[in-house]
N, C-alpha and C positions, 0 to 999 in steps of 0.2 A: 820438838813442838808440842810437849805436854798433853799428847793423845789427841789434841782436836783437830779436826781438817779446818782448813780456812776456807770460808765460805766465798765462793766466786762473786765479785763485784760487777753488776751490769752497770755499763758506761752508756749513759744516755745521750743521744745526739741532742743538741742544743743548737739553735740557730740565733745569733746575737747581731743586731744592727745598732751603730753607733753613730753618733754624729755630735759635732761641737762647733761652738763660735766662741769669742772672747768674753761672752756674757753669760752661756750656759752650756749644759752638755744634756743630751737625751738618748734615750736607747728602747731596745725592746727585746727581751728573751722569751723564746718558746719552745715548747719541747712536748712530746706525748709520753705519758707516763706507762708504765706496764699494763695498766687497764685500759689503754687506749684513748685516756681523757687529755685533751689539749691543755696546757696551761701557758699563759702568757703573762709576763712581768714587766711593766713598763718604769723605766727609771728616768729621771730628770732632776736637775738641780741647777738653780740660778748661782753663778759663779765667776768673779771677776778675775780673769787670768788671760793667758794665751791660749789659742786654738790648741796648739799641740799639748798644753797642759792639762786643758780641759778634755781633750779626747783620751789621754792616759786615764784621767780620774773617772771618766765614762766606763772604760773598760773595769778599772778596779771596782766601781760600783758594781758592774754586772757580776764580776767575778764572786764579790761578797754574797751574793744571792744563793749561789750554788752551794749545796750541801755533800754532794759526793763528788768524785771524778767522773768528767763527761768527755764526749767529743764535740769539739766546739767547733762551729762554723761561724767565723766572726766575718760580719760586713762592714766596713766603714769607708767613709769619704776622706778619712786622713792617711795619706801615704806615708807621712813620719812614723807613726805608730806601726802601720801594717809593714813596712818596710824594715823597721829596727827589729823586728821580731821575726820576719821571714827569711830576711838576709842574715840573720844572726849577730847583727851588730850588738844588740842587748845583752846577749850571752858573753860577747867580748868584751864589752863593758865590765861586765861583772867580774869575770876572769881578770881583768886588769885594774882592780879595784876602782870601778865605776870611772875611768878615764878613757877618754876616745884615742884614735890613733895619733893625734897631735900632743896627746899627754895631758890635756885639760880635763877638770871635772865634767861629766856629761850634764847638760841641763836637765833639771827634773830629777834628779838622783834619787831622792827618797821616793817619789812616785815608781820610777823604774824598780827599785829595790823591792817595793809591796808588790808591783804587778807581777814582776817575774816569781815572787813566792807563792802568789795566789795561782799563776799559770802552771806551776811546776808538775801538779797531779793531773794535767789535762791534755788530752790530743788537742790540737788545734790546727785550723787552716783559716788563713786571711784571703778576702776577697776585697780589694780597693773597687768601690762604686762611684760612678760619677753622679753630681748631682745637679 
């Protein structure tokens, strides 16, 4: 380790709330920094696609805001995204070269690849919210 000690990295808890329709996505990130200051960042984008694609894109956009590993508490009304991560489906798709149990390429493959890359350094918990 060339004589230097590795500095411990503090992982901040971040709450993320996400929503999507077929024409847009939006969300909010909230966290308190080491100085006790609350930070809020809203994301939103008009985007014509499917609800599921926009939900994945909302999470990608949220993850791109983060500059260090965090403890994520993610709230979304999109069960597809939440279940794909929490049930291990996305990890299984990744291990199977982005193919599902039927051997077909998963929908939104490129988005899933980007999302899994962005999530890799973070601890996370998903909560499905009813709207």
